[in-house]
Structure formats: C-alpha cells, structure tokens
C-alpha positions in Angstrom: -6.3 -14.7 -14.5 -7.1 -11.5 -12.6 -10.9 -10.6 -12.9 -10.1 -7.4 -14.8 -8.3 -9.5 -17.6 -11.5 -10.9 -18.7 -13.4 -9.3 -21.7 -17.0 -10.4 -21.8 -19.1 -11.1 -18.7 -22.2 -13.3 -19.4 -25.0 -12.9 -16.8 -28.0 -15.1 -15.6 -30.8 -12.3 -15.0 -33.6 -13.6 -13.3 -32.4 -14.5 -9.7 -28.9 -12.8 -10.2 -29.9 -9.4 -11.2 -33.6 -9.3 -10.8 -35.3 -10.4 -7.5 -37.9 -12.7 -8.7 -38.7 -13.9 -5.4 -39.5 -10.4 -4.1 -41.6 -9.8 -7.3 -43.7 -12.8 -6.9 -44.3 -12.2 -3.3 -45.4 -8.7 -3.6 -47.8 -9.8 -6.4 -49.0 -12.5 -4.0 -49.8 -10.0 -1.4 -51.5 -7.6 -3.8 -53.5 -10.3 -5.6 -54.8 -12.0 -2.5 -54.1 -9.5 0.5 -56.1 -11.7 2.9 -53.5 -14.7 2.4 -51.8 -15.9 5.4 -49.4 -18.2 3.2 -45.9 -17.6 4.3 -43.2 -16.5 1.9 -41.2 -19.6 2.2 -44.4 -21.8 1.7 -45.2 -19.9 -1.5 -41.6 -20.1 -2.8 -41.2 -23.8 -2.1 -44.6 -24.5 -3.9 -43.3 -22.4 -6.8 -39.9 -24.3 -6.8 -41.8 -27.4 -7.0 -44.0 -26.2 -9.6 -40.9 -25.2 -11.8 -39.3 -28.5 -11.2 -42.1 -31.0 -12.0 -41.0 -31.6 -15.6 -44.2 -30.1 -17.1 -42.7 -26.5 -17.5 -43.2 -24.3 -20.6 -41.5 -21.2 -21.8 -40.5 -18.7 -19.0 -42.2 -16.6 -17.6 -45.4 -17.6 -19.6 -44.9 -20.7 -17.6 -45.9 -18.7 -14.7 -49.6 -19.1 -15.6 -49.3 -22.8 -15.3 -47.3 -22.5 -12.0 -50.2 -20.3 -10.3 -52.6 -22.9 -11.2 -50.5 -25.7 -9.6 -49.6 -23.4 -6.6 -52.9 -22.2 -5.8 -54.8 -25.4 -4.7 -51.9 -26.7 -2.9 -51.9 -23.6 -0.7 -55.6 -23.0 -0.8 -55.2 -19.7 -2.8 -58.0 -18.5 -4.9 -57.2 -19.8 -8.5 -58.5 -18.1 -11.6 -57.0 -17.5 -15.2 -57.0 -13.7 -14.2 -54.9 -14.4 -11.3 -52.5 -16.6 -13.1 -52.2 -14.3 -15.8 -51.3 -11.7 -13.2 -48.5 -13.5 -12.1 -47.0 -13.8 -15.4 -47.6 -10.1 -16.1 -46.2 -9.1 -12.7 -42.6 -9.5 -14.1 -42.8 -6.0 -15.6 -42.7 -4.7 -11.9 -40.2 -7.3 -10.5 -37.4 -5.3 -9.1 -33.7 -5.3 -9.4 -31.6 -6.2 -6.4 -30.5 -3.0 -4.7 -27.0 -3.4 -6.0 -27.6 -4.6 -9.4 -28.0 -1.3 -11.4 -25.2 0.4 -9.9 -22.7 -2.6 -10.0 -23.6 -3.1 -13.7 -22.9 0.5 -14.5 -19.4 -0.1 -12.6 -18.7 -3.5 -14.6 -19.7 -2.0 -18.0 -16.5 0.2 -17.5 -14.4 -2.9 -18.0 -16.2 -5.4 -19.7 -18.6 -6.4 -22.7 -21.9 -7.3 -20.7 -24.2 -10.1 -22.3 -27.4 -11.7 -20.7 -28.1 -15.3 -20.9 -31.5 -15.6 -19.5 -34.0 -18.4 -19.6 -36.6 -15.7 -20.0 -38.2 -15.2 -23.1 -37.5 -12.0 -25.2 -40.5 -9.8 -24.0 -39.5 -10.5 -20.4 -35.8 -9.7 -21.1 -36.7 -6.4 -22.5 -38.7 -5.5 -19.1 -35.9 -6.7 -17.3 -33.2 -4.7 -19.3 -35.2 -1.5 -18.8 -35.4 -2.2 -15.0 -31.6 -2.6 -14.8 -31.0 0.7 -16.7 -30.1 -0.8 -20.1 -26.5 -1.8 -19.3 -26.1 -4.8 -21.7 -24.1 -4.8 -24.9 -25.8 -7.9 -26.0 -29.3 -9.4 -25.0 -29.7 -13.1 -25.4 -32.9 -14.9 -24.4 -34.1 -18.2 -24.6 -35.9 -17.5 -27.7 -32.7 -16.8 -29.4 -30.8 -20.0 -28.1 -33.8 -22.4 -28.7 -33.1 -23.9 -25.6 -32.9 -23.3 -21.7 -29.9 -23.5 -19.3 -28.6 -25.9 -17.9 -28.4 -27.2 -21.6 -24.9 -26.8 -22.8 -26.2 -25.7 -26.0 -27.1 -22.3 -24.7 -23.4 -21.9 -23.5 -22.1 -22.8 -26.9 -24.7 -20.5 -28.7 -23.5 -17.5 -26.6 -19.7 -18.1 -27.3 -20.7 -18.2 -30.8 -22.3 -14.8 -30.6 -19.7 -12.9 -28.8 -16.9 -14.7 -30.8 -18.6 -13.7 -33.9 -19.2 -10.0 -32.9 -16.2 -9.3 -30.9 -13.7 -12.1 -31.5 -13.5 -13.0 -27.7 -12.9 -16.7 -26.9 -14.3 -18.9 -24.0 -11.1 -18.0 -22.1 -12.0 -14.3 -22.2 -15.5 -15.2 -20.6 -16.7 -14.8 -17.1 -20.1 -16.5 -16.4 -22.0 -14.6 -13.5 -25.1 -16.5 -11.9 -26.9 -17.2 -8.8 -28.4 -20.7 -9.6 -26.3 -23.7 -9.2 -28.7 -25.8 -11.0 -29.2 -23.7 -14.0 -25.7 -22.2 -14.3 -23.0 -22.9 -11.9 -22.6 -26.7 -12.4 -22.8 -26.7 -16.0 -20.5 -23.7 -16.7 -17.9 -25.2 -14.4 -18.3 -28.5 -16.1 -17.8 -26.8 -19.7 -14.5 -25.2 -18.6 -15.9 -21.6 -18.3 -14.7 -19.4 -15.5 -17.6 -19.0 -13.2 -18.7 -16.7 -10.6 -21.4 -17.3 -8.1 -23.6 -14.5 -6.8 -24.9 -16.4 -3.6 -28.0 -14.1 -3.3 -29.6 -16.5 -0.6 -26.5 -16.3 1.6 -27.5 -16.7 5.2 -31.1 -18.0 4.5 -32.2 -21.2 5.6 -33.7 -22.6 2.3 -33.2 -22.3 -1.4 -36.4 -20.2 -1.9 -37.6 -20.2 -5.4 -34.4 -21.7 -6.9 -34.2 -25.2 -8.0 -31.9 -27.3 -5.9 -29.0 -29.2 -6.8 -25.5 -30.5 -6.0 -23.1 -27.9 -4.9 -20.4 -26.9 -7.3 -17.6 -24.8 -6.2 -17.1 -21.9 -8.3 -14.1 -20.2 -9.5 -15.3 -16.8 -7.7 -17.7 -16.4 -5.1 -19.5 -13.2 -3.8 -22.7 -12.6 -1.9 -23.7 -9.5 -4.0 -22.9 -8.1 -7.4 -21.5 -5.1 -5.6 -18.7 -7.5 -4.2 -17.8 -8.6 -7.6 -17.4 -5.0 -8.9 -15.4 -4.1 -5.7 -13.1 -7.1 -6.7 -12.6 -5.9 -10.2 -11.8 -2.5 -9.4 -9.4 -3.6 -6.6 -7.6 -5.3 -9.3 -8.2 -9.1 -8.1 
C-alpha cells in the first residue's frame, strides 16, 4: 500500500511533533542558570523518573518528576520549581520541520492526535503546531495511556464513527518505540517511526524498550511528507 493511499494519520505528539527534551532543558537553564548538570544527565534522570512506576497524569506528573530529579542531581527543589517545569509545556517548541510538514500532510489525510498528554496541554501543543488537526484525542478522552492497546481501539472507534475509515486506512506516526511503535505493530496497524534521536548516543528522555521494525522509517516528519508527495 502506498503512503498516499492511507486516509487517516494518527500522531504521537510529544517527542514526535513537539520537542519536549529541548523544552525541558530550556526550562532547566532558565530556572537554574548556574547549574552544571549536563543535558544528558538531566534527560536520563527524567527518563528514570517517568519509568519508575509511580507516574501520574502527564504533564501534571512533571511536578513529581522535578521532586525526584532535583535531589538526584543536586538541583534546588521547591514546589515553585516543580510547578514551573509543568507549566513550561506552553513554551515547548515544535521540531523545526513539524509545522510545515503537517500543513503538507493535511492536504492528503485526516490528521488525528493520539497523545498521552492531558487535554489542557494538548491545546497548547496544537496552537504551537498551527492547529493542523482534524481531531484532537488526549489521554483524558481515551481514559488510558499508550502503550495500552485500549487507546488504539478508542482512536479507531472515533475515526471510524466520524469518517467511516477502518484500521487498514490508518497510518500511525510516532517517535517512541515503547509507547507507540511496538504496540501499534503488534495490533496490525501500519506504523511509521520518526526517529528523532537518530545519530544520538542515548535515548534521551524517551523510555527505552525493545526495538520493533516499523513499516516506514524516517528521521524527520519532513521526510515522511516528501515520501507522500513523491507517491511512495
């Protein structure tokens, strides 16, 4: 099946379209300007905090994460700093190619978010991305978070009910092997991996997992848009 033959593209948002790592690191440098903590050390501590089994709803959970990260890296700890990390999501940037690539893709497909972020944060992200989506789905809507298969079933029910598309019409696009690529592939959904950390030595802020070979693999969203326009 050629890329242009899909009808609906579902997107992970944080890490695929929104540069959460850059956003958090920018907050760290603003909030604690004299910190000598390296980018990789902070991201590794964040990754561990998000994978420790005590997570709450995201990104509200960033407050808890700061309280976990700060003592481990000798950073100052306070409720104000923790809330500041949570609130920083409003300033998290899109990846440089996201806005333009989404505008190109929306000419060919219905675009749907499938984010583990709460609705309040998704609204911020959608504004940052130029409001390109035909349907906004958050963890508040699905009442679960990826990699729970129920999220994918919920999304399918929504786009089938509104537009009549089936799972065979769906391309799922994401960066996270853990949250998206592995489970969507197991569910039989055609899957496109946007490997945002290509060429980087570590997994940064992304929870690590076994590698699943996707149906499509690009390093940027712009490369996906190029492939669609080329008729691949």
